[in-house]
Structures are given as C-alpha cells and as structure tokens.
N, CA, C and O atoms as CSV, one atom per row, in Angstrom:
chain,resi,resn,atom,element,x,y,z
A,1,UNK,N,N,-10.417,-7.326,11.643
A,1,UNK,CA,C,-9.339,-7.642,11.656
A,1,UNK,C,C,-8.472,-8.231,12.767
A,1,UNK,O,O,-7.428,-8.884,12.757
A,2,UNK,N,N,-9.254,-7.781,13.703
A,2,UNK,CA,C,-9.046,-8.678,15.015
A,2,UNK,C,C,-9.794,-9.271,15.774
A,2,UNK,O,O,-9.712,-9.294,17.002
A,3,UNK,N,N,-10.780,-9.932,14.929
A,3,UNK,CA,C,-11.685,-10.749,15.519
A,3,UNK,C,C,-11.411,-12.149,15.799
A,3,UNK,O,O,-12.321,-12.782,16.335
A,4,UNK,N,N,-10.312,-12.750,15.531
A,4,UNK,CA,C,-9.945,-13.922,15.626
A,4,UNK,C,C,-9.191,-14.103,17.295
A,4,UNK,O,O,-9.164,-15.116,17.994
A,5,UNK,N,N,-8.584,-12.630,17.606
A,5,UNK,CA,C,-7.832,-12.478,18.999
A,5,UNK,C,C,-8.965,-11.903,19.842
A,5,UNK,O,O,-8.495,-11.476,20.897
A,6,UNK,N,N,-10.382,-11.724,19.759
A,6,UNK,CA,C,-10.933,-11.151,20.556
A,6,UNK,C,C,-11.148,-9.544,20.743
A,6,UNK,O,O,-10.479,-8.913,19.926
A,7,UNK,N,N,-11.770,-8.891,21.451
A,7,UNK,CA,C,-11.862,-7.265,21.178
A,7,UNK,C,C,-10.700,-6.782,22.130
A,7,UNK,O,O,-10.607,-7.018,23.334
A,8,UNK,N,N,-9.842,-6.062,21.347
A,8,UNK,CA,C,-8.755,-5.572,22.011
A,8,UNK,C,C,-9.226,-4.673,22.843
A,8,UNK,O,O,-8.608,-4.788,23.901
A,9,UNK,N,N,-10.123,-3.713,22.910
A,9,UNK,CA,C,-10.594,-2.838,23.807
A,9,UNK,C,C,-10.874,-3.606,25.257
A,9,UNK,O,O,-10.485,-3.198,26.352
A,10,UNK,N,N,-11.499,-4.589,25.050
A,10,UNK,CA,C,-11.898,-5.405,26.415
A,10,UNK,C,C,-10.532,-5.968,26.821
A,10,UNK,O,O,-10.394,-6.047,28.042
A,11,UNK,N,N,-9.489,-6.379,26.086
A,11,UNK,CA,C,-8.503,-6.962,26.663
A,11,UNK,C,C,-7.678,-5.842,27.306
A,11,UNK,O,O,-6.929,-6.039,28.263
A,12,UNK,N,N,-7.873,-4.592,26.687
A,12,UNK,CA,C,-6.921,-3.468,27.561
A,12,UNK,C,C,-7.636,-3.011,29.006
A,12,UNK,O,O,-6.893,-2.794,29.963
A,13,UNK,N,N,-9.088,-2.867,29.155
A,13,UNK,CA,C,-9.747,-2.594,30.238
A,13,UNK,C,C,-10.021,-3.694,31.207
A,13,UNK,O,O,-10.137,-3.515,32.419
A,14,UNK,N,N,-10.114,-4.793,30.625
A,14,UNK,CA,C,-10.320,-5.983,31.326
A,14,UNK,C,C,-12.028,-6.131,31.637
A,14,UNK,O,O,-12.848,-5.393,31.092
A,15,UNK,N,N,-12.383,-7.178,32.576
A,15,UNK,CA,C,-13.701,-7.317,32.751
A,15,UNK,C,C,-14.493,-6.177,33.635
A,15,UNK,O,O,-15.687,-6.309,33.906
A,16,UNK,N,N,-13.784,-5.147,34.021
A,16,UNK,CA,C,-14.394,-4.128,34.882
A,16,UNK,C,C,-14.532,-2.795,33.889
A,16,UNK,O,O,-14.976,-1.712,34.271
A,17,UNK,N,N,-14.166,-3.021,32.836
A,17,UNK,CA,C,-14.088,-1.561,31.941
A,17,UNK,C,C,-15.669,-1.557,31.763
A,17,UNK,O,O,-16.383,-2.559,31.791
A,18,UNK,N,N,-16.128,-0.089,31.553
A,18,UNK,CA,C,-17.191,0.412,31.310
A,18,UNK,C,C,-17.567,0.784,30.011
A,18,UNK,O,O,-16.588,0.903,29.274
A,19,UNK,N,N,-18.612,1.001,29.494
A,19,UNK,CA,C,-18.700,1.352,27.832
A,19,UNK,C,C,-18.200,2.401,27.246
A,19,UNK,O,O,-17.909,2.499,26.054
A,20,UNK,N,N,-18.069,3.390,28.273
A,20,UNK,CA,C,-17.370,4.875,27.800
A,20,UNK,C,C,-15.885,4.594,27.541
A,20,UNK,O,O,-15.297,4.968,26.527
A,21,UNK,N,N,-15.316,3.886,28.568
A,21,UNK,CA,C,-13.987,3.595,28.376
A,21,UNK,C,C,-13.545,2.762,27.240
A,21,UNK,O,O,-12.555,3.014,26.554
A,22,UNK,N,N,-14.327,1.769,27.084
A,22,UNK,CA,C,-13.987,0.918,25.618
A,22,UNK,C,C,-14.161,1.694,24.624
A,22,UNK,O,O,-13.318,1.700,23.727
A,23,UNK,N,N,-15.417,2.614,24.552
A,23,UNK,CA,C,-15.462,3.323,23.246
A,23,UNK,C,C,-14.590,4.310,23.068
A,23,UNK,O,O,-14.377,4.640,21.901
A,24,UNK,N,N,-13.939,4.956,24.055
A,24,UNK,CA,C,-12.641,5.598,23.985
A,24,UNK,C,C,-11.338,5.080,23.421
A,24,UNK,O,O,-10.587,5.581,22.584
A,25,UNK,N,N,-11.258,3.857,24.151
A,25,UNK,CA,C,-10.119,2.881,23.395
A,25,UNK,C,C,-10.139,2.417,22.090
A,25,UNK,O,O,-9.150,2.246,21.376
A,26,UNK,N,N,-11.435,2.195,21.769
A,26,UNK,CA,C,-11.729,1.838,20.358
A,26,UNK,C,C,-11.606,3.154,19.486
A,26,UNK,O,O,-11.349,3.033,18.288
A,27,UNK,N,N,-11.771,4.334,20.016
A,27,UNK,CA,C,-11.552,5.364,18.953
A,27,UNK,C,C,-10.213,5.758,18.919
A,27,UNK,O,O,-9.778,6.096,17.818
A,28,UNK,N,N,-9.298,5.797,20.096
A,28,UNK,CA,C,-8.061,5.910,19.987
A,28,UNK,C,C,-7.338,4.762,19.158
A,28,UNK,O,O,-6.442,5.184,18.427
A,29,UNK,N,N,-7.513,3.668,19.138
A,29,UNK,CA,C,-6.839,2.644,18.122
A,29,UNK,C,C,-7.654,2.341,16.645
A,29,UNK,O,O,-7.511,1.380,15.889
A,30,UNK,N,N,-8.496,3.439,16.529
A,30,UNK,CA,C,-9.144,3.472,15.003
A,30,UNK,C,C,-9.898,2.321,14.891
A,30,UNK,O,O,-10.171,1.902,13.766
A,31,UNK,N,N,-10.350,1.634,16.068
A,31,UNK,CA,C,-11.362,0.433,15.794
A,31,UNK,C,C,-12.562,0.618,15.558
A,31,UNK,O,O,-13.231,-0.367,15.246
A,32,UNK,N,N,-13.242,2.027,15.640
A,32,UNK,CA,C,-14.456,2.392,15.331
A,32,UNK,C,C,-14.449,2.790,13.637
A,32,UNK,O,O,-15.433,3.168,13.001
A,33,UNK,N,N,-13.513,2.658,13.283
A,33,UNK,CA,C,-13.449,2.901,11.617
A,33,UNK,C,C,-13.641,1.507,10.828
A,33,UNK,O,O,-13.553,0.395,11.348
A,34,UNK,N,N,-13.931,1.788,9.425
A,34,UNK,CA,C,-14.018,0.238,8.926
A,34,UNK,C,C,-13.113,-0.482,8.565
A,34,UNK,O,O,-12.100,0.108,8.190
A,35,UNK,N,N,-13.107,-1.771,8.534
A,35,UNK,CA,C,-12.040,-2.613,8.193
A,35,UNK,C,C,-10.852,-2.445,7.648
A,35,UNK,O,O,-9.723,-2.759,8.027
A,36,UNK,N,N,-11.445,-1.651,6.261
A,36,UNK,CA,C,-10.424,-1.445,5.061
A,36,UNK,C,C,-9.367,-0.012,5.375
A,36,UNK,O,O,-8.285,0.241,4.846
A,37,UNK,N,N,-10.110,0.767,6.406
A,37,UNK,CA,C,-9.361,1.874,6.718
A,37,UNK,C,C,-8.356,1.209,7.915
A,37,UNK,O,O,-7.164,1.513,7.881
A,38,UNK,N,N,-8.794,0.409,8.843
A,38,UNK,CA,C,-8.193,-0.076,9.831
A,38,UNK,C,C,-7.043,-0.583,9.174
A,38,UNK,O,O,-5.934,-0.168,9.512
A,39,UNK,N,N,-7.161,-1.373,8.337
A,39,UNK,CA,C,-6.222,-2.406,7.434
A,39,UNK,C,C,-5.137,-1.161,6.969
A,39,UNK,O,O,-4.068,-1.117,7.578
A,40,UNK,N,N,-5.376,-0.251,6.005
A,40,UNK,CA,C,-4.492,0.806,5.717
A,40,UNK,C,C,-3.938,1.691,6.721
A,40,UNK,O,O,-2.812,2.133,6.495
A,41,UNK,N,N,-4.489,2.008,7.723
A,41,UNK,CA,C,-3.736,2.545,8.935
A,41,UNK,C,C,-2.489,1.632,9.673
A,41,UNK,O,O,-1.478,2.063,10.227
A,42,UNK,N,N,-2.889,0.338,9.496
A,42,UNK,CA,C,-2.018,-0.665,10.046
A,42,UNK,C,C,-0.693,-0.957,8.758
A,42,UNK,O,O,0.418,-1.431,8.993
A,43,UNK,N,N,-1.101,-0.617,7.719
A,43,UNK,CA,C,-0.011,-0.852,6.566
A,43,UNK,C,C,0.861,0.397,6.780
A,43,UNK,O,O,2.078,0.247,6.669
A,44,UNK,N,N,0.420,1.489,7.045
A,44,UNK,CA,C,1.047,2.748,7.237
A,44,UNK,C,C,1.792,3.037,8.611
A,44,UNK,O,O,2.582,3.977,8.696
A,45,UNK,N,N,1.521,2.213,9.665
A,45,UNK,CA,C,1.975,2.197,10.918
A,45,UNK,C,C,3.430,0.998,10.646
A,45,UNK,O,O,4.387,1.282,11.367
A,46,UNK,N,N,3.569,0.219,10.062
A,46,UNK,CA,C,4.135,-0.946,9.947
A,46,UNK,C,C,5.343,-0.535,8.689
A,46,UNK,O,O,6.525,-0.878,8.687
A,47,UNK,N,N,4.834,0.052,7.962
A,47,UNK,CA,C,5.572,0.464,6.588
A,47,UNK,C,C,6.954,1.196,7.084
A,47,UNK,O,O,7.034,1.621,8.236
A,48,UNK,N,N,7.922,1.306,6.252
A,48,UNK,CA,C,9.059,2.112,6.766
A,48,UNK,C,C,8.871,3.806,6.309
A,48,UNK,O,O,9.359,4.775,6.890
A,49,UNK,N,N,8.060,3.800,5.160
A,49,UNK,CA,C,7.530,5.217,5.040
A,49,UNK,C,C,5.993,5.573,5.608
A,49,UNK,O,O,4.966,5.129,5.096
A,50,UNK,N,N,6.031,6.230,6.463
A,50,UNK,CA,C,4.551,6.485,7.140
A,50,UNK,C,C,4.052,7.962,6.652
A,50,UNK,O,O,4.808,8.927,6.765
A,51,UNK,N,N,2.784,8.085,6.121
A,51,UNK,CA,C,2.295,9.296,6.102
A,51,UNK,C,C,1.293,9.611,7.270
A,51,UNK,O,O,0.359,8.855,7.537
A,52,UNK,N,N,1.541,10.747,7.931
A,52,UNK,CA,C,0.491,11.055,8.976
A,52,UNK,C,C,0.337,12.604,8.649
A,52,UNK,O,O,1.246,13.288,8.179
A,53,UNK,N,N,-0.875,13.040,8.945
A,53,UNK,CA,C,-0.860,14.679,9.054
A,53,UNK,C,C,-0.557,14.947,10.223
A,53,UNK,O,O,-0.602,14.115,11.129
A,54,UNK,N,N,-0.090,16.548,10.412
A,54,UNK,CA,C,0.427,17.071,11.204
A,54,UNK,C,C,-0.456,16.952,12.513
A,54,UNK,O,O,0.080,17.010,13.619
A,55,UNK,N,N,-2.085,16.753,12.335
A,55,UNK,CA,C,-2.806,16.682,13.173
A,55,UNK,C,C,-2.883,15.477,13.916
A,55,UNK,O,O,-3.137,15.424,15.119
A,56,UNK,N,N,-2.605,14.283,12.998
A,56,UNK,CA,C,-2.557,12.923,13.788
A,56,UNK,C,C,-1.422,12.908,14.621
A,56,UNK,O,O,-1.516,12.364,15.721
A,57,UNK,N,N,-0.137,13.535,14.188
A,57,UNK,CA,C,1.124,13.592,14.854
A,57,UNK,C,C,0.963,14.601,16.265
A,57,UNK,O,O,1.711,14.440,17.230
A,58,UNK,N,N,-0.125,15.662,16.239
A,58,UNK,CA,C,-0.268,16.519,17.439
A,58,UNK,C,C,-1.089,15.665,18.337
A,58,UNK,O,O,-0.778,15.543,19.522
A,59,UNK,N,N,-2.174,15.038,17.800
A,59,UNK,CA,C,-3.360,14.234,18.613
A,59,UNK,C,C,-2.535,12.963,19.382
A,59,UNK,O,O,-2.959,12.632,20.490
A,60,UNK,N,N,-1.326,12.221,18.798
A,60,UNK,CA,C,-0.891,11.341,19.565
A,60,UNK,C,C,0.300,11.895,20.563
A,60,UNK,O,O,0.532,11.235,21.576
A,61,UNK,N,N,0.886,12.820,20.361
A,61,UNK,CA,C,2.043,13.488,21.311
A,61,UNK,C,C,1.644,13.000,22.687
A,61,UNK,O,O,0.427,12.966,22.864
A,62,UNK,N,N,2.410,12.613,23.706
A,62,UNK,CA,C,2.453,12.175,25.013
A,62,UNK,C,C,2.800,13.551,25.648
A,62,UNK,O,O,3.515,14.419,25.147
A,63,UNK,N,N,2.208,13.582,26.756
A,63,UNK,CA,C,2.113,14.863,27.600
A,63,UNK,C,C,3.654,14.890,28.551
A,63,UNK,O,O,4.253,15.944,28.761
A,64,UNK,N,N,3.980,13.974,28.892
A,64,UNK,CA,C,5.184,13.739,29.689
A,64,UNK,C,C,6.360,12.970,28.619
A,64,UNK,O,O,6.079,12.027,27.880
A,65,UNK,N,N,7.451,13.483,28.709
A,65,UNK,CA,C,8.464,13.006,27.996
A,65,UNK,C,C,9.451,12.867,28.978
A,65,UNK,O,O,9.759,13.741,29.788
A,66,UNK,N,N,10.017,11.574,28.874
A,66,UNK,CA,C,11.249,10.694,30.017
A,66,UNK,C,C,12.336,11.077,29.088
A,66,UNK,O,O,12.414,10.507,28.000
A,67,UNK,N,N,13.326,12.155,29.484
A,67,UNK,CA,C,14.631,11.856,29.006
A,67,UNK,C,C,15.813,12.135,30.026
A,67,UNK,O,O,15.606,12.707,31.096
A,68,UNK,N,N,17.048,11.702,29.634
A,68,UNK,CA,C,18.055,11.498,30.695
A,68,UNK,C,C,19.384,11.821,29.715
A,68,UNK,O,O,19.597,11.495,28.547
A,69,UNK,N,N,19.997,12.408,30.440
A,69,UNK,CA,C,21.539,13.193,29.870
A,69,UNK,C,C,22.554,11.920,30.253
A,69,UNK,O,O,23.745,11.956,29.943
A,70,UNK,N,N,22.119,11.102,30.765
A,70,UNK,CA,C,23.068,10.064,31.179
A,70,UNK,C,C,23.304,9.108,30.017
A,70,UNK,O,O,22.384,8.867,29.235
A,71,UNK,N,N,24.423,8.595,29.888
A,71,UNK,CA,C,24.691,7.464,28.815
A,71,UNK,C,C,24.105,6.314,28.902
A,71,UNK,O,O,23.895,5.834,30.016
A,72,UNK,N,N,23.749,5.683,27.805
A,72,UNK,CA,C,22.761,4.587,27.770
A,72,UNK,C,C,23.489,3.390,28.842
A,72,UNK,O,O,22.856,2.776,29.701
A,73,UNK,N,N,24.736,3.255,28.604
A,73,UNK,CA,C,25.252,2.369,29.718
A,73,UNK,C,C,25.073,2.584,31.125
A,73,UNK,O,O,25.092,1.671,31.950
A,74,UNK,N,N,24.920,3.657,31.362
A,74,UNK,CA,C,24.967,3.855,32.654
A,74,UNK,C,C,23.462,3.649,33.168
A,74,UNK,O,O,23.180,3.148,34.256
A,75,UNK,N,N,22.382,4.187,32.061
A,75,UNK,CA,C,21.008,3.946,32.588
A,75,UNK,C,C,21.030,2.112,32.472
A,75,UNK,O,O,20.429,1.609,33.421
A,76,UNK,N,N,21.378,1.506,31.883
A,76,UNK,CA,C,21.367,0.150,31.861
A,76,UNK,C,C,22.072,-0.448,33.484
A,76,UNK,O,O,21.496,-1.167,34.300
A,77,UNK,N,N,23.126,-0.014,33.553
A,77,UNK,CA,C,23.877,-0.356,34.988
A,77,UNK,C,C,22.582,-0.230,36.096
A,77,UNK,O,O,22.152,-1.142,36.802
A,78,UNK,N,N,22.167,0.961,36.042
A,78,UNK,CA,C,21.207,1.567,37.067
A,78,UNK,C,C,19.939,0.412,37.256
A,78,UNK,O,O,19.541,-0.119,38.292
A,79,UNK,N,N,19.555,0.273,36.102
A,79,UNK,CA,C,18.216,-0.493,35.907
A,79,UNK,C,C,18.971,-2.094,36.366
A,79,UNK,O,O,18.415,-2.629,37.326
A,80,UNK,N,N,19.678,-2.549,36.005
A,80,UNK,CA,C,20.042,-3.879,36.422
A,80,UNK,C,C,20.499,-3.974,38.078
A,80,UNK,O,O,20.260,-5.002,38.713
A,81,UNK,N,N,21.098,-2.941,38.631
A,81,UNK,CA,C,21.285,-2.980,40.052
A,81,UNK,C,C,19.857,-2.767,40.879
A,81,UNK,O,O,19.633,-3.215,42.004
A,82,UNK,N,N,18.905,-1.949,40.032
A,82,UNK,CA,C,17.604,-1.955,40.836
A,82,UNK,C,C,16.960,-3.187,40.831
A,82,UNK,O,O,16.418,-3.645,41.837
A,83,UNK,N,N,16.997,-3.871,39.520
A,83,UNK,CA,C,16.796,-5.311,39.499
A,83,UNK,C,C,16.909,-6.334,40.700
A,83,UNK,O,O,16.024,-6.890,41.351
A,84,UNK,N,N,18.338,-6.404,40.784
A,84,UNK,CA,C,18.847,-7.198,41.707
A,84,UNK,C,C,18.591,-7.165,43.285
A,84,UNK,O,O,18.528,-8.082,44.104
A,85,UNK,N,N,18.438,-5.435,43.454
A,85,UNK,CA,C,17.797,-5.287,44.895
A,85,UNK,C,C,16.455,-5.719,44.978
A,85,UNK,O,O,16.127,-6.360,45.977
A,86,UNK,N,N,15.597,-5.471,44.072
A,86,UNK,CA,C,14.305,-6.214,43.886
A,86,UNK,C,C,14.440,-7.729,44.139
A,86,UNK,O,O,13.811,-8.171,45.101
A,87,UNK,N,N,14.990,-8.366,43.589
A,87,UNK,CA,C,15.033,-10.054,43.535
A,87,UNK,C,C,15.839,-10.379,44.674
A,87,UNK,O,O,15.671,-11.532,45.074
A,88,UNK,N,N,16.857,-9.528,45.454
A,88,UNK,CA,C,17.292,-9.758,46.634
A,88,UNK,C,C,18.550,-10.427,46.322
A,88,UNK,O,O,19.100,-11.002,47.262
A,89,UNK,N,N,19.111,-10.460,45.166
A,89,UNK,CA,C,20.165,-11.078,44.594
A,89,UNK,C,C,21.441,-10.376,45.106
A,89,UNK,O,O,22.549,-10.756,44.728
C-alpha cells in the first residue's frame, strides 16, 4: 500500500535507524500485516464508524495526557505570544 512512497519506517527513523527500531515501528503501524489487512485497518481508521477492540484501545493509550483548564482562546494567545518572542517580533 505504501510502496510508491518508500518505507514509512525508514522515513520515521531516517538513515541511522537500526533493524530492531524499524521492526517495532512496522509492528506499531501494522506494516507487518498482509496488505489486505493493512487496507482494512486503514478503512477502519478513516471511517466515521470505527471498530476497535478494548485491547487495541488500551494498546494505543498515551502514557502522558496534556490537559489544560484554560479556555482555548487563552491557550492560543499564549501560543502566539511565545511565537512572537521566538521570532523577535
């Protein structure tokens, strides 16, 4: 499915990635699965109705969740202020 674009695992790790790292990335992205299964997983992810098992959901949970109690407008103001400082504007 991704053959026209190169190896996604190689693109992620770059030229210095070792085989074990690339194998782990391929497994996380399900690139070690048959093409038909990759396509079905892709359709499942882009569909408005996704079907995942609880094990799939638990496997992909992030270890750290970033939350804020500030309103979105205030978060954006802070972000833009920081950007201006970095650019020296």
